MDAnalysis code that builds the backbone (N, CA, C; Angstrom):
import MDAnalysis as mda
import numpy as np

u = mda.Universe.empty(609, n_residues=203, atom_resindex=np.repeat(np.arange(203), 3), trajectory=True)
u.add_TopologyAttr("name", ["N", "CA", "C"] * 203)
u.add_TopologyAttr("resid", np.arange(1, 204))
u.add_TopologyAttr("resname", ["UNK", "UNK", "UNK", "UNK", "UNK", "UNK", "UNK", "UNK", "UNK", "UNK", "UNK", "UNK", "UNK", "UNK", "UNK", "UNK", "UNK", "UNK", "UNK", "UNK", "UNK", "UNK", "UNK", "UNK", "UNK", "UNK", "UNK", "UNK", "UNK", "UNK", "UNK", "UNK", "UNK", "UNK", "UNK", "UNK", "UNK", "UNK", "UNK", "UNK", "UNK", "UNK", "UNK", "UNK", "UNK", "UNK", "UNK", "UNK", "UNK", "UNK", "UNK", "UNK", "UNK", "UNK", "UNK", "UNK", "UNK", "UNK", "UNK", "UNK", "UNK", "UNK", "UNK", "UNK", "UNK", "UNK", "UNK", "UNK", "UNK", "UNK", "UNK", "UNK", "UNK", "UNK", "UNK", "UNK", "UNK", "UNK", "UNK", "UNK", "UNK", "UNK", "UNK", "UNK", "UNK", "UNK", "UNK", "UNK", "UNK", "UNK", "UNK", "UNK", "UNK", "UNK", "UNK", "UNK", "UNK", "UNK", "UNK", "UNK", "UNK", "UNK", "UNK", "UNK", "UNK", "UNK", "UNK", "UNK", "UNK", "UNK", "UNK", "UNK", "UNK", "UNK", "UNK", "UNK", "UNK", "UNK", "UNK", "UNK", "UNK", "UNK", "UNK", "UNK", "UNK", "UNK", "UNK", "UNK", "UNK", "UNK", "UNK", "UNK", "UNK", "UNK", "UNK", "UNK", "UNK", "UNK", "UNK", "UNK", "UNK", "UNK", "UNK", "UNK", "UNK", "UNK", "UNK", "UNK", "UNK", "UNK", "UNK", "UNK", "UNK", "UNK", "UNK", "UNK", "UNK", "UNK", "UNK", "UNK", "UNK", "UNK", "UNK", "UNK", "UNK", "UNK", "UNK", "UNK", "UNK", "UNK", "UNK", "UNK", "UNK", "UNK", "UNK", "UNK", "UNK", "UNK", "UNK", "UNK", "UNK", "UNK", "UNK", "UNK", "UNK", "UNK", "UNK", "UNK", "UNK", "UNK", "UNK", "UNK", "UNK", "UNK", "UNK", "UNK", "UNK", "UNK", "UNK", "UNK", "UNK", "UNK", "UNK"])
u.atoms.positions = np.array([
    [7.213, 56.613, -46.219],
    [8.412, 56.067, -46.710],
    [9.413, 56.158, -45.506],
    [10.179, 54.991, -45.107],
    [11.156, 55.076, -44.494],
    [12.007, 55.700, -43.996],
    [12.136, 56.967, -42.670],
    [13.667, 57.760, -42.555],
    [14.907, 56.772, -43.003],
    [15.623, 57.265, -43.900],
    [16.934, 56.588, -43.997],
    [17.255, 56.005, -43.002],
    [17.724, 56.580, -41.630],
    [18.629, 56.492, -40.510],
    [17.766, 55.915, -39.627],
    [16.366, 55.353, -39.728],
    [15.681, 54.645, -38.969],
    [16.305, 53.526, -38.379],
    [16.903, 52.429, -38.885],
    [17.525, 51.282, -38.666],
    [18.723, 51.368, -37.401],
    [19.114, 52.729, -38.042],
    [20.646, 53.122, -37.243],
    [20.100, 53.471, -35.808],
    [19.302, 54.747, -35.932],
    [18.659, 54.796, -34.210],
    [18.023, 54.169, -33.612],
    [17.384, 52.923, -34.476],
    [16.776, 52.065, -33.180],
    [17.712, 51.150, -32.882],
    [19.190, 50.819, -33.491],
    [20.148, 50.112, -33.258],
    [20.948, 50.928, -31.984],
    [21.274, 51.992, -32.146],
    [21.731, 52.809, -30.967],
    [20.518, 52.845, -29.749],
    [19.349, 52.850, -30.032],
    [18.126, 53.105, -29.019],
    [18.267, 51.788, -28.291],
    [18.665, 50.902, -28.972],
    [18.484, 49.485, -27.861],
    [19.621, 49.695, -26.824],
    [20.908, 50.380, -27.183],
    [21.972, 50.639, -25.877],
    [21.577, 51.897, -25.172],
    [20.940, 52.780, -25.966],
    [20.827, 53.702, -24.538],
    [19.520, 54.835, -25.093],
    [18.997, 55.508, -24.178],
    [17.773, 56.451, -24.692],
    [18.409, 57.221, -25.567],
    [17.329, 58.014, -26.588],
    [17.731, 59.171, -27.426],
    [16.503, 59.914, -27.290],
    [17.225, 61.357, -27.393],
    [15.986, 62.576, -27.484],
    [15.959, 62.886, -28.670],
    [15.156, 63.690, -29.003],
    [14.978, 64.440, -30.183],
    [16.258, 65.358, -30.656],
    [16.985, 65.913, -29.632],
    [18.210, 66.394, -30.025],
    [19.232, 65.669, -30.380],
    [19.369, 64.171, -29.576],
    [20.195, 63.413, -30.330],
    [20.075, 62.855, -31.558],
    [18.831, 62.804, -31.770],
    [18.280, 61.928, -33.097],
    [18.978, 63.123, -34.498],
    [18.709, 64.568, -34.132],
    [19.356, 65.389, -34.916],
    [20.872, 65.474, -34.950],
    [21.552, 65.197, -33.653],
    [22.753, 64.879, -33.740],
    [23.307, 64.141, -34.372],
    [22.952, 62.833, -34.467],
    [23.149, 61.647, -35.190],
    [22.860, 61.669, -36.928],
    [21.731, 62.283, -37.184],
    [21.500, 62.735, -38.701],
    [22.248, 63.617, -39.059],
    [23.199, 64.455, -38.160],
    [24.465, 65.476, -38.957],
    [25.544, 64.593, -39.045],
    [25.598, 63.450, -38.126],
    [27.167, 63.524, -37.783],
    [27.491, 62.510, -39.348],
    [26.616, 61.389, -39.335],
    [26.581, 60.065, -40.291],
    [26.586, 60.600, -41.904],
    [27.058, 59.981, -42.768],
    [26.895, 60.589, -44.024],
    [26.625, 59.123, -45.006],
    [26.037, 58.861, -45.987],
    [25.596, 57.768, -46.661],
    [26.990, 57.526, -47.306],
    [27.412, 56.197, -47.904],
    [28.769, 55.233, -48.339],
    [27.650, 54.176, -49.174],
    [28.057, 54.095, -50.300],
    [27.539, 52.995, -51.192],
    [28.681, 52.452, -51.975],
    [28.997, 51.131, -51.296],
    [29.941, 49.960, -52.022],
    [29.821, 48.998, -53.036],
    [30.019, 48.895, -54.395],
    [29.734, 48.243, -55.068],
    [30.250, 47.013, -54.509],
    [29.773, 45.752, -55.031],
    [30.200, 44.406, -54.663],
    [31.877, 44.377, -55.376],
    [32.630, 43.941, -54.272],
    [33.927, 43.725, -54.665],
    [34.985, 44.937, -54.058],
    [34.238, 45.897, -53.712],
    [34.992, 47.329, -53.248],
    [35.126, 47.329, -52.016],
    [36.452, 47.522, -51.701],
    [36.924, 47.648, -50.249],
    [36.285, 48.728, -48.917],
    [36.085, 48.395, -47.986],
    [35.466, 49.538, -46.977],
    [36.870, 50.092, -46.612],
    [37.606, 49.102, -46.223],
    [39.296, 49.792, -45.934],
    [40.335, 48.571, -46.561],
    [41.056, 48.911, -47.267],
    [42.153, 47.995, -47.282],
    [43.268, 47.628, -46.602],
    [44.061, 46.245, -46.636],
    [44.890, 45.864, -45.858],
    [46.127, 47.122, -46.019],
    [46.682, 47.425, -45.043],
    [47.743, 48.433, -44.986],
    [47.162, 50.021, -45.110],
    [45.795, 50.334, -45.198],
    [45.820, 51.417, -45.288],
    [45.428, 51.906, -43.694],
    [44.804, 53.312, -43.468],
    [44.300, 53.416, -42.092],
    [43.010, 53.685, -42.075],
    [42.278, 53.113, -41.451],
    [40.414, 53.008, -41.234],
    [40.291, 54.212, -40.379],
    [39.472, 55.059, -41.189],
    [39.311, 56.865, -40.310],
    [37.749, 56.475, -40.128],
    [37.191, 55.663, -40.527],
    [35.271, 55.745, -40.082],
    [34.945, 54.398, -39.991],
    [33.636, 54.738, -39.020],
    [33.084, 53.616, -38.783],
    [31.654, 53.649, -39.518],
    [31.389, 52.186, -40.139],
    [30.364, 52.401, -40.876],
    [29.137, 51.614, -40.232],
    [27.862, 51.901, -40.488],
    [26.835, 50.936, -40.179],
    [26.326, 50.359, -41.571],
    [25.837, 49.158, -41.753],
    [25.071, 48.699, -42.776],
    [23.898, 48.495, -42.774],
    [23.441, 49.517, -43.396],
    [21.798, 49.346, -43.815],
    [21.519, 48.405, -44.819],
    [22.432, 47.738, -45.923],
    [21.750, 47.050, -46.287],
    [23.219, 46.304, -47.233],
    [22.904, 45.192, -47.194],
    [24.587, 44.529, -48.119],
    [25.073, 43.422, -46.847],
    [26.350, 42.962, -47.462],
    [27.198, 42.584, -46.772],
    [28.760, 42.541, -46.840],
    [29.423, 42.297, -46.165],
    [30.982, 42.476, -46.243],
    [31.638, 41.225, -45.363],
    [32.729, 41.304, -45.601],
    [33.659, 40.289, -45.081],
    [34.714, 40.949, -44.871],
    [35.630, 40.398, -43.442],
    [36.743, 40.852, -42.770],
    [37.915, 39.722, -43.039],
    [38.655, 39.832, -43.865],
    [39.764, 38.824, -44.337],
    [41.410, 39.250, -44.056],
    [41.902, 38.605, -43.954],
    [43.967, 38.762, -43.938],
    [44.044, 37.999, -45.383],
    [45.027, 38.887, -45.880],
    [45.540, 38.255, -47.101],
    [46.844, 37.884, -46.333],
    [47.202, 36.637, -46.608],
    [48.461, 36.095, -46.513],
    [49.252, 35.195, -47.518],
    [50.285, 36.076, -48.296],
    [50.738, 35.349, -49.340],
    [49.886, 35.330, -50.703],
    [48.659, 35.692, -50.866],
    [47.636, 35.215, -51.920],
    [46.907, 34.263, -51.078],
    [47.030, 33.961, -49.663],
    [45.943, 33.131, -49.463],
    [44.778, 34.033, -48.109],
    [43.815, 33.933, -49.002],
    [42.716, 35.086, -48.106],
    [42.149, 34.098, -46.859],
    [42.354, 34.549, -45.832],
    [41.234, 33.884, -44.538],
    [40.494, 34.988, -44.054],
    [39.354, 34.640, -44.226],
    [37.918, 35.060, -43.410],
    [37.782, 34.888, -42.065],
    [37.957, 36.084, -41.251],
    [37.612, 35.510, -39.756],
    [36.043, 36.226, -39.251],
    [35.625, 36.806, -40.218],
    [34.194, 37.685, -39.554],
    [33.301, 37.873, -41.073],
    [32.341, 38.136, -40.641],
    [31.268, 38.806, -42.026],
    [30.560, 39.881, -41.226],
    [30.262, 40.708, -41.884],
    [29.006, 41.820, -41.175],
    [28.193, 42.128, -42.376],
    [26.689, 42.226, -41.820],
    [25.223, 42.014, -42.359],
    [24.763, 43.054, -41.772],
    [23.496, 43.137, -42.317],
    [22.481, 44.445, -41.899],
    [22.446, 44.822, -40.678],
    [22.522, 45.633, -40.322],
    [22.490, 46.324, -38.764],
    [23.397, 46.156, -38.029],
    [24.603, 45.782, -38.652],
    [25.613, 45.600, -37.691],
    [27.014, 47.032, -38.013],
    [27.567, 47.283, -37.000],
    [28.400, 48.441, -37.272],
    [29.747, 47.350, -38.084],
    [30.534, 48.393, -38.701],
    [31.745, 47.763, -39.624],
    [32.902, 48.744, -39.361],
    [33.767, 48.259, -38.913],
    [35.605, 49.031, -38.974],
    [36.033, 48.051, -38.523],
    [37.756, 48.633, -38.945],
    [38.781, 47.878, -38.321],
    [39.158, 48.715, -37.238],
    [38.629, 48.387, -35.831],
    [38.997, 49.097, -34.803],
    [40.099, 49.096, -34.274],
    [41.436, 48.004, -34.522],
    [42.506, 48.337, -34.290],
    [43.295, 49.266, -35.045],
    [42.885, 49.859, -35.966],
    [43.214, 50.594, -37.050],
    [43.031, 52.112, -36.702],
    [41.618, 51.915, -36.431],
    [40.944, 53.126, -36.297],
    [41.456, 53.869, -35.052],
    [41.587, 52.700, -33.763],
    [41.496, 53.729, -32.778],
    [43.261, 53.933, -32.447],
    [44.120, 53.124, -33.366],
    [45.851, 53.603, -33.052],
    [46.306, 54.506, -34.276],
    [45.383, 54.508, -35.101],
    [45.914, 55.391, -36.551],
    [47.012, 54.608, -37.036],
    [46.992, 53.353, -37.087],
    [47.841, 52.581, -37.942],
    [47.333, 51.649, -38.802],
    [48.335, 51.186, -39.623],
    [47.433, 50.603, -41.067],
    [47.272, 49.364, -40.548],
    [46.319, 48.899, -41.107],
    [45.090, 47.815, -40.806],
    [46.040, 46.442, -41.581],
    [45.712, 45.477, -40.627],
    [46.484, 44.405, -40.613],
    [45.403, 43.483, -41.574],
    [44.283, 43.941, -41.656],
    [43.192, 43.041, -42.631],
    [42.646, 43.845, -43.338],
    [41.231, 43.708, -44.357],
    [40.786, 44.458, -45.067],
    [39.347, 43.902, -44.691],
    [38.693, 44.727, -45.186],
    [36.892, 44.578, -45.364],
    [36.183, 44.885, -46.758],
    [35.711, 43.996, -47.015],
    [35.376, 44.161, -48.258],
    [33.918, 43.894, -48.614],
    [33.012, 44.496, -49.597],
    [31.641, 44.350, -49.915],
    [31.685, 43.084, -50.563],
    [30.776, 42.374, -50.066],
    [30.512, 40.795, -50.580],
    [28.954, 40.814, -51.816],
    [28.274, 41.976, -51.434],
    [26.865, 42.422, -52.238],
    [27.145, 43.702, -52.247],
    [26.536, 44.673, -53.062],
    [26.337, 45.706, -53.152],
    [25.549, 46.421, -52.040],
    [26.446, 47.489, -51.350],
    [26.241, 47.535, -50.086],
    [26.082, 49.412, -49.803],
    [24.771, 49.438, -48.835],
    [24.497, 50.488, -48.789],
    [24.970, 50.666, -47.137],
    [25.658, 52.188, -46.645],
    [25.962, 52.267, -45.425],
    [25.966, 53.788, -44.947],
    [26.102, 53.929, -43.610],
    [26.172, 55.505, -43.103],
    [27.220, 55.410, -42.571],
    [28.346, 56.391, -42.452],
    [29.521, 56.210, -41.744],
    [29.865, 57.765, -41.100],
    [30.448, 57.114, -40.102],
    [30.874, 58.641, -39.263],
    [32.633, 58.639, -38.844],
    [33.022, 59.655, -39.141],
    [34.635, 59.838, -38.984],
    [35.091, 59.604, -37.783],
    [36.401, 59.621, -37.087],
    [36.792, 59.601, -36.019],
    [36.358, 60.222, -35.182],
    [36.740, 61.903, -36.101],
    [36.195, 63.168, -34.944],
    [34.741, 63.197, -34.905],
    [33.880, 63.007, -35.691],
    [32.287, 62.476, -35.820],
    [31.945, 61.668, -34.379],
    [32.707, 60.436, -34.593],
    [32.202, 59.885, -33.314],
    [32.879, 60.366, -32.020],
    [33.369, 61.203, -31.863],
    [34.400, 61.991, -30.553],
    [33.032, 63.029, -30.214],
    [32.673, 63.461, -31.275],
    [31.462, 64.467, -30.914],
    [30.286, 63.908, -30.655],
    [29.952, 62.555, -31.096],
    [28.659, 61.981, -30.655],
    [28.628, 61.325, -29.342],
    [30.235, 60.814, -28.782],
    [30.514, 60.612, -27.463],
    [30.062, 61.650, -26.887],
    [30.830, 62.884, -27.025],
    [30.679, 63.986, -26.153],
    [29.406, 64.557, -25.696],
    [28.727, 64.705, -27.208],
    [27.277, 65.463, -27.489],
    [25.897, 64.963, -26.958],
    [25.940, 63.158, -27.288],
    [24.897, 62.545, -26.866],
    [24.736, 62.297, -25.480],
    [23.403, 62.626, -25.223],
    [22.920, 62.607, -23.561],
    [23.413, 61.464, -23.101],
    [23.510, 60.342, -23.329],
    [24.019, 59.107, -22.858],
    [25.719, 58.606, -23.731],
    [26.510, 59.669, -24.116],
    [27.499, 59.683, -25.176],
    [28.460, 58.638, -24.519],
    [28.922, 58.752, -23.265],
    [29.970, 58.247, -22.672],
    [29.382, 56.545, -22.219],
    [28.222, 56.205, -22.019],
    [27.525, 55.167, -21.402],
    [27.525, 53.998, -23.163],
    [27.149, 54.995, -24.089],
    [27.061, 54.176, -25.370],
    [28.433, 53.801, -25.499],
    [29.473, 55.079, -25.865],
    [30.851, 54.442, -26.294],
    [31.128, 53.069, -25.428],
    [31.352, 53.255, -23.936],
    [31.762, 51.897, -22.809],
    [30.944, 50.967, -23.541],
    [29.359, 51.041, -23.626],
    [28.895, 49.436, -23.966],
    [29.539, 48.825, -25.064],
    [29.298, 49.696, -26.507],
    [30.051, 49.653, -27.845],
    [31.493, 48.631, -27.601],
    [32.346, 49.525, -26.935],
    [33.595, 48.859, -26.856],
    [33.662, 47.553, -25.802],
    [32.742, 47.748, -24.773],
    [32.694, 46.327, -24.848],
    [32.432, 45.093, -25.129],
    [31.259, 45.433, -26.117],
    [30.756, 44.329, -26.901],
    [31.613, 43.904, -28.155],
    [32.573, 44.926, -28.721],
    [33.356, 45.007, -29.468],
    [34.623, 43.980, -29.066],
    [35.084, 44.238, -27.846],
    [36.082, 43.407, -27.136],
    [35.918, 42.067, -26.782],
    [34.516, 41.643, -26.469],
    [33.888, 40.323, -26.324],
    [34.075, 39.606, -27.510],
    [33.576, 40.519, -28.373],
    [33.321, 39.650, -30.033],
    [34.777, 39.444, -30.330],
    [35.762, 40.467, -30.056],
    [36.895, 40.789, -30.719],
    [37.840, 39.285, -30.306],
    [37.744, 39.252, -28.585],
    [38.127, 37.807, -28.150],
    [37.783, 36.657, -28.833],
    [36.343, 36.523, -28.797],
    [35.671, 35.288, -29.538],
    [36.526, 34.810, -30.240],
    [36.188, 35.582, -31.430],
    [36.819, 35.588, -32.797],
    [38.485, 34.552, -32.467],
    [38.993, 35.668, -31.702],
    [40.711, 35.451, -31.772],
    [40.636, 33.747, -31.132],
    [40.118, 33.490, -30.032],
    [40.008, 32.454, -29.229],
    [39.593, 31.169, -30.315],
    [38.194, 31.228, -31.293],
    [38.035, 30.668, -31.639],
    [39.292, 30.032, -32.983],
    [40.093, 31.192, -33.605],
    [40.659, 30.874, -34.447],
    [42.005, 29.829, -34.138],
    [42.075, 30.012, -32.814],
    [43.246, 29.391, -32.607],
    [42.821, 27.914, -31.484],
    [41.635, 27.562, -31.466],
    [41.180, 26.783, -30.512],
    [40.393, 25.473, -31.334],
    [39.263, 25.838, -31.563],
    [38.333, 25.946, -32.372],
    [38.865, 24.664, -33.522],
    [38.174, 23.566, -33.577],
    [38.270, 22.692, -34.750],
    [37.555, 23.379, -35.935],
    [37.652, 22.610, -37.425],
    [36.779, 23.100, -38.438],
    [35.429, 22.933, -38.194],
    [35.138, 21.890, -37.637],
    [33.873, 21.489, -37.402],
    [33.200, 22.452, -36.110],
    [33.782, 22.626, -35.554],
    [33.484, 23.697, -34.502],
    [32.924, 24.978, -34.817],
    [34.185, 25.758, -36.207],
    [33.875, 26.553, -36.516],
    [32.813, 26.685, -37.533],
    [32.499, 25.716, -38.180],
    [31.391, 25.342, -39.047],
    [30.179, 25.839, -38.064],
    [29.953, 24.964, -37.302],
    [28.847, 25.050, -36.307],
    [28.437, 26.482, -35.912],
    [29.663, 27.177, -35.318],
    [29.743, 28.719, -35.244],
    [29.161, 29.302, -36.419],
    [29.753, 29.095, -37.098],
    [29.059, 30.213, -38.586],
    [27.535, 29.765, -38.649],
    [26.841, 28.498, -38.592],
    [25.563, 28.149, -38.909],
    [24.954, 28.724, -37.674],
    [25.332, 28.807, -36.825],
    [24.606, 29.435, -35.340],
    [24.780, 31.271, -35.390],
    [25.821, 31.653, -35.923],
    [26.171, 33.115, -35.831],
    [25.593, 33.743, -37.240],
    [25.465, 33.325, -38.313],
    [24.826, 33.508, -39.447],
    [24.156, 32.486, -40.335],
    [23.224, 32.152, -39.923],
    [22.026, 31.257, -40.331],
    [21.428, 31.688, -41.766],
    [21.673, 32.773, -41.952],
    [21.144, 33.288, -43.235],
    [21.878, 33.497, -44.250],
    [23.533, 33.612, -43.795],
    [24.298, 33.774, -44.942],
    [24.629, 32.551, -45.818],
    [24.580, 31.386, -45.596],
    [24.699, 30.473, -46.716],
    [24.239, 30.517, -48.175],
    [23.101, 31.423, -48.528],
    [22.289, 31.243, -49.443],
    [22.939, 32.613, -50.374],
    [23.798, 33.217, -49.614],
    [24.113, 34.417, -49.910],
    [25.821, 34.858, -50.346],
    [26.396, 33.746, -49.734],
    [27.535, 33.273, -50.222],
    [28.234, 32.430, -50.882],
    [29.342, 32.310, -51.419],
    [30.172, 31.081, -52.323],
    [30.700, 29.910, -50.823],
    [30.660, 29.137, -51.193],
    [31.581, 27.869, -50.283],
    [32.859, 28.224, -50.382],
    [33.565, 29.108, -51.174],
    [34.846, 29.487, -51.077],
    [34.861, 30.450, -49.877],
    [33.760, 31.163, -49.500],
    [33.993, 32.053, -48.272],
    [33.291, 31.259, -46.864],
    [32.666, 30.403, -47.197],
    [32.250, 29.665, -46.063],
    [34.000, 28.620, -45.525],
    [34.491, 28.276, -46.721],
    [35.712, 27.509, -46.293],
    [36.612, 28.255, -45.732],
    [36.824, 29.223, -46.078],
    [37.703, 30.107, -45.801],
    [37.605, 30.733, -44.397],
    [36.412, 30.783, -44.016],
    [35.913, 31.477, -42.833],
    [36.218, 29.987, -41.915],
    [35.764, 28.727, -42.001],
    [36.198, 27.534, -41.311],
    [37.658, 27.407, -41.271],
    [38.034, 27.651, -42.312],
    [39.647, 27.454, -42.308],
    [40.074, 25.736, -42.812],
    [39.443, 25.659, -44.148],
    [39.549, 24.724, -44.758],
    [39.378, 24.774, -46.432],
    [39.834, 23.646, -46.982],
    [39.566, 23.979, -48.315],
    [38.263, 23.512, -48.779],
    [37.786, 23.894, -49.872],
    [36.250, 23.856, -50.255],
    [35.887, 22.232, -50.052],
    [36.836, 21.363, -50.792],
    [36.345, 20.067, -50.530],
    [36.269, 19.230, -49.242],
    [36.955, 19.879, -48.386],
    [36.875, 19.498, -47.026],
    [35.662, 20.064, -46.269],
    [35.135, 21.527, -46.837],
    [34.147, 21.778, -46.160],
    [32.714, 20.732, -46.823],
    [33.205, 20.528, -47.778],
    [32.094, 19.545, -48.339],
    [31.704, 18.342, -47.199],
    [32.809, 17.815, -47.033],
    [32.900, 16.673, -45.947],
    [32.464, 16.916, -44.951],
    [32.665, 18.172, -44.227],
    [31.929, 18.745, -43.183],
    [30.394, 18.643, -42.932],
    [30.451, 19.259, -43.908],
    [28.640, 19.591, -44.226],
    [27.968, 18.283, -44.452],
    [28.258, 17.753, -45.236],
    [27.893, 15.759, -44.979],
    [27.659, 15.580, -44.194],
    [28.776, 15.294, -43.081],
    [28.952, 15.041, -41.527],
    [27.657, 15.956, -41.199],
    [27.447, 16.734, -41.042],
    [26.443, 17.374, -40.426],
    [25.039, 17.279, -41.138],
    [24.862, 16.900, -42.020],
    [23.909, 16.567, -42.552],
    [23.499, 15.386, -42.345],
    [24.218, 14.348, -41.985],
    [24.048, 12.965, -41.355],
    [23.517, 12.944, -40.101],
    [24.441, 14.032, -39.213],
    [23.872, 14.064, -37.967],
    [22.539, 14.470, -37.679],
    [21.861, 15.546, -38.510],
    [20.596, 16.044, -38.348],
    [19.572, 14.875, -39.211],
    [20.080, 14.111, -40.278],
    [19.218, 13.268, -40.660],
    [18.729, 11.937, -39.658],
    [19.877, 11.854, -38.829],
    [19.986, 10.791, -37.972],
    [18.874, 11.252, -36.616],
    [19.078, 12.470, -36.420],
    [18.480, 13.032, -35.282],
    [17.023, 13.183, -35.513],
    [16.612, 13.709, -36.829],
    [15.215, 14.181, -37.139],
    [14.513, 12.189, -37.198],
    [15.258, 11.520, -37.653],
    [14.624, 10.153, -38.146],
    [14.875, 8.887, -37.234],
    [15.507, 9.330, -35.557],
    [15.344, 8.517, -34.918],
    [14.412, 8.453, -34.038],
    [13.784, 7.677, -33.562],
    [12.716, 7.330, -32.588],
    [12.631, 7.734, -31.510],
    [11.575, 8.400, -30.725],
    [11.649, 9.214, -29.528],
    [11.755, 7.850, -28.836],
])
C-alpha cells in the first residue's frame, strides 16, 4: 500500500533533496483535508490560512463579479493550491477556490509552512524556488487575461490542461476562455476544422 504522502514528498523532492528527518518533518506538518464536490477550499472575502496539495481531485480558481463567475485557473492532482495573495498578506481573498470533484488534499498552516522553511534541510531554497514559480505562473495568467484573444486562451487551456476537457463542463471551459458557451462551441468547431485540415492535407 502506498504511503499517503508519497506524491507530496516526490513533488518536493523534485525541487530539493530530502533526508529521512525532512520526510518526518513533512509528515508531522501536513494534515489531510477532504472536500466534497462544490465545497470551497477558501471563499471570496475570507482570509486564506493554509496551503494545500491535491492528492486526488480538481479545483477551480474564480472571481464572482455581480453573479458572473470568471474562472482564471484550475488545480489538479499534484498541484499546490492556495490564494497566495491572501495567505501572505492576511487580507481577505478577492477570489474563491472550489472543488469541482470530490477532492483529497494535504494542507499546511501558515505557522507550519514557516517551520517547514526553517527546519527543512534546504528549506530556504525550497521556499525561494516555489515563490519564483508562483510569481511566473501568476504573471502569465494576468497577462493572458488582458492580452490574449479567446482563441489563444482556448489554445492555452488545451495545452496546459489536456486531460480536463472530459472532467469539467463546457461552462467551466467557456468561463476560463472568457466567452459564452455558444461562442466556445464556435471556437472549438474552428479548431476542429484546423486539425482536420492539417491531418487531411497531403505532405
